[in-house]
FIDOTOR-654222 format. One record per residue (C-alpha): x, y, z. Coordinates in nm, 3 decimals. Example, Ala and Ser with C-alpha at 12.3 -4.5 7.8 and 13.67 -1.06 7.14 Angstrom:
BEGIN
        X        Y        Z
    1.230   -0.450    0.780
    1.367   -0.106    0.714
// end
This chain:
BEGIN
        X        Y        Z
    2.606   -1.234   -5.594
    2.865   -1.270   -5.320
    2.745   -0.943   -5.159
    2.387   -1.069   -5.160
    2.492   -1.397   -4.999
    2.696   -1.218   -4.728
    2.404   -0.983   -4.663
    2.162   -1.275   -4.621
    2.402   -1.450   -4.381
    2.449   -1.130   -4.177
    2.073   -1.073   -4.160
    2.020   -1.432   -4.044
    2.289   -1.399   -3.776
    2.138   -1.074   -3.649
    1.788   -1.223   -3.630
    1.919   -1.524   -3.433
    2.090   -1.283   -3.193
    1.766   -1.085   -3.154
    1.576   -1.410   -3.085
    1.834   -1.503   -2.822
    1.795   -1.165   -2.647
    1.414   -1.198   -2.659
    1.431   -1.552   -2.518
    1.664   -1.445   -2.235
    1.434   -1.157   -2.146
    1.130   -1.386   -2.147
    1.312   -1.636   -1.924
    1.392   -1.362   -1.671
    1.033   -1.241   -1.633
    0.870   -1.301   -1.296
    0.589   -1.535   -1.218
    0.296   -1.402   -1.023
    0.420   -1.118   -0.804
    0.163   -0.977   -0.567
    0.143   -0.599   -0.553
   -0.041   -0.488   -0.243
   -0.284   -0.194   -0.234
   -0.106    0.143   -0.235
   -0.299    0.262    0.071
   -0.097    0.016    0.285
    0.231    0.185    0.195
    0.395    0.304   -0.122
    0.522    0.085   -0.409
    0.528   -0.245   -0.225
    0.227   -0.161   -0.011
    0.426   -0.219    0.309
    0.528    0.018    0.586
    0.733   -0.035    0.900
    0.654    0.165    1.214
    0.948    0.386    1.320
    0.943    0.212    1.659
    1.071   -0.110    1.491
    1.369    0.070    1.333
    1.672    0.145    1.555
    1.663    0.510    1.668
    2.025    0.557    1.560
    1.929    0.454    1.204
    1.645    0.707    1.192
    1.881    0.984    1.302
    2.146    0.890    1.045
    1.898    0.830    0.761
    1.758    1.182    0.801
    2.087    1.310    0.651
    2.037    1.122    0.320
    1.924    1.369    0.053
    1.616    1.246   -0.130
    1.512    0.988    0.129
    1.260    1.205    0.312
    0.952    0.994    0.381
    1.064    0.707    0.158
    1.336    0.521    0.342
    1.323    0.152    0.249
    1.411   -0.137    0.481
    1.320   -0.506    0.482
    0.975   -0.558    0.639
    1.143   -0.791    0.888
    1.392   -0.525    1.001
    1.738   -0.681    1.049
    1.827   -0.480    1.362
    2.172   -0.641    1.373
    2.252   -0.493    1.030
    2.534   -0.251    0.968
    2.416    0.084    0.830
    2.644    0.297    0.613
    2.515    0.637    0.503
    2.638    0.858    0.219
    2.512    1.196    0.097
    2.248    1.048   -0.139
    2.256    0.676   -0.052
    2.259    0.424    0.229
    2.348    0.059    0.263
    2.241   -0.210    0.507
    2.438   -0.533    0.535
    2.367   -0.833    0.755
    2.402   -1.209    0.784
    2.128   -1.468    0.758
    2.295   -1.791    0.865
    2.542   -1.874    0.586
    2.417   -1.588    0.367
    2.551   -1.235    0.350
    2.290   -0.979    0.242
    2.337   -0.620    0.123
    2.066   -0.364    0.048
    2.185   -0.048   -0.131
    1.940    0.239   -0.186
    2.046    0.540   -0.397
    1.850    0.859   -0.461
    1.920    1.041   -0.786
    1.874    1.391   -0.654
    1.698    1.493   -0.975
    1.374    1.404   -1.147
    1.367    1.153   -1.431
    1.033    1.085   -1.606
    0.899    0.747   -1.493
    1.148    0.719   -1.206
    0.902    0.811   -0.932
    0.626    0.574   -1.034
    0.393    0.488   -0.747
    0.365    0.123   -0.850
    0.662   -0.112   -0.860
    0.688   -0.294   -1.193
    0.834   -0.643   -1.134
    0.920   -0.671   -1.504
    1.166   -0.387   -1.463
    1.366   -0.575   -1.199
    1.697   -0.701   -1.332
    1.838   -1.024   -1.184
    2.207   -1.105   -1.209
    2.435   -1.376   -1.075
    2.810   -1.391   -1.046
    3.061   -1.572   -0.824
    2.808   -1.694   -0.568
    2.627   -1.358   -0.547
    2.273   -1.317   -0.673
    2.151   -0.963   -0.715
    1.840   -0.780   -0.819
    1.804   -0.417   -0.922
    1.488   -0.209   -0.934
    1.382    0.153   -0.926
    1.099    0.274   -0.706
    1.019    0.523   -0.432
    1.246    0.765   -0.620
    1.544    0.539   -0.560
    1.765    0.288   -0.733
    1.757   -0.030   -0.524
    2.013   -0.308   -0.536
    1.960   -0.618   -0.323
    2.247   -0.869   -0.320
    2.266   -1.210   -0.153
    2.590   -1.405   -0.125
    2.528   -1.775   -0.058
    2.768   -2.042    0.069
    2.611   -2.290   -0.178
    2.447   -2.078   -0.452
    2.310   -2.371   -0.656
    2.136   -2.525   -0.353
    2.015   -2.209   -0.177
    1.691   -2.062   -0.321
    1.803   -1.718   -0.203
    2.063   -1.730   -0.483
    1.915   -1.977   -0.730
    1.556   -1.854   -0.756
    1.461   -1.534   -0.940
    1.121   -1.535   -0.771
    1.290   -1.548   -0.428
    1.493   -1.237   -0.516
    1.187   -1.055   -0.649
    0.999   -1.147   -0.333
    1.278   -0.994   -0.122
    1.238   -0.663   -0.308
    0.859   -0.683   -0.282
    0.903   -0.722    0.095
    1.088   -0.392    0.129
    0.885   -0.152    0.337
    0.874    0.226    0.371
    0.957    0.388    0.702
    0.717    0.686    0.713
// end
């Protein structure tokens, strides 16, 4: 009898935990995210003419393996950003007033089924917050994308407090053809 009672309690605890995980996932889902037609770019539907991207960036980004034809930058190119390039990744960091913003784009260098989808799935974006930094992670254009925003007042700044704001920032990334 005791074993049956312990089993019932364990099953109840596990189902509550599963409900909690389901509820957290539901709470993190985006509202209405607009996906633009693919003919205007790739996943986000946006492109940035090379002329709007600093020539030095173009030269350095050509060395990133896997980035050929699918370099991602914010549609409003932050030309004062610092660019750091690695063998299969690059990072842009810049300031927006009291915010510090970092975009990290990594290319796997190998093919994973579903990784090179042509459409960006907003439900697959993962939002996280810690110590005044709000981040979002997504995979598209054959890359893993992390977009982090550090806010002076995270609770008051929508850039850190609003999931939809973070998703919008990713949806405003554009391809440099």
